[in-house]
C-alpha positions as CSV (number, residue, x, y, z in Angstrom):
1,X,328.6,129.3,131.3
2,X,326.6,131.4,129.0
3,X,328.3,132.3,125.7
4,X,328.0,136.1,126.2
5,X,329.3,135.9,129.8
6,X,332.2,133.7,128.6
7,X,333.0,136.3,125.9
8,X,333.1,139.1,128.5
9,X,335.4,137.0,130.7
10,X,337.8,136.4,127.8
11,X,338.0,140.1,127.1
12,X,338.8,140.9,130.8
13,X,341.4,138.1,130.7
14,X,342.9,139.6,127.6
15,X,343.3,143.0,129.4
16,X,344.9,141.2,132.3
17,X,347.3,139.3,130.1
18,X,348.5,142.5,128.3
19,X,349.1,144.2,131.6
20,X,351.0,141.2,132.9
21,X,353.2,141.1,129.7
22,X,353.9,144.8,130.0
23,X,354.7,144.5,133.7
24,X,357.1,141.6,133.1
25,X,358.8,143.4,130.2
26,X,359.2,146.6,132.1
27,X,360.6,144.9,135.2
28,X,363.5,143.7,133.0
29,X,364.2,147.3,131.9
30,X,365.9,150.1,133.8
31,X,362.8,152.1,134.8
32,X,361.4,153.5,137.9
33,X,360.2,150.5,139.9
34,X,357.1,152.3,141.0
35,X,355.7,151.9,137.4
36,X,356.1,148.2,137.6
37,X,354.6,148.2,141.1
38,X,351.5,150.1,139.9
39,X,351.1,147.7,137.0
40,X,351.2,144.8,139.4
41,X,348.6,146.4,141.6
42,X,346.4,147.0,138.6
43,X,346.8,143.4,137.5
44,X,345.9,142.2,141.0
45,X,342.8,144.4,141.1
46,X,341.6,143.0,137.8
47,X,342.1,139.5,139.2
48,X,339.6,140.2,142.0
49,X,336.8,141.0,139.5
50,X,333.9,138.6,139.7
51,X,333.5,137.8,136.0
52,X,329.8,136.9,136.6
53,X,329.1,140.5,137.6
54,X,330.9,142.3,134.7
55,X,328.6,143.8,132.1
56,X,329.3,145.5,128.8
57,X,329.6,148.9,130.3
58,X,332.2,147.7,132.9
59,X,334.1,146.0,130.2
60,X,334.1,149.0,128.0
61,X,335.7,151.1,130.7
62,X,338.3,148.4,131.4
63,X,339.2,148.1,127.7
64,X,339.3,151.9,127.2
65,X,341.5,152.3,130.3
66,X,343.8,149.5,129.1
67,X,344.1,151.1,125.7
68,X,344.9,154.4,127.2
69,X,347.6,152.8,129.4
70,X,349.1,151.2,126.3
71,X,349.2,154.5,124.5
72,X,350.9,156.2,127.5
73,X,353.4,153.3,128.0
74,X,354.1,153.3,124.2
75,X,355.7,156.7,124.8
76,X,357.9,155.2,127.4
77,X,358.8,152.3,125.2
78,X,359.7,154.7,122.3
79,X,361.6,157.2,124.4
80,X,363.7,154.5,126.0
81,X,364.0,152.5,122.8
82,X,362.7,149.3,124.4
83,X,361.3,148.1,121.0
84,X,358.0,146.3,120.7
85,X,356.3,144.4,123.5
86,X,355.7,141.5,121.1
87,X,358.1,140.2,118.6
88,X,355.4,139.5,116.0
89,X,352.6,141.3,114.4
90,X,349.1,140.1,113.7
91,X,347.8,139.9,110.2
């Protein structure tokens, strides 16, 4: 697989993993189950992507959307005092 295409695939996979982690974490909390259902549907949709057809523009939109989702869910985490999604920070 071409290096650039592999890089794009890793970036999509990263977005999928973050959404999966959030979904699993929120399913353990007392929140509206529709939120978890929507996250699961989003994760499933990303899994259907044909990585060979994803280009930089597509990936940009996926990453911007994932970051927006993280900002919005961050409000939920703070309001409900769920703490951090991950127990460690990157340096």
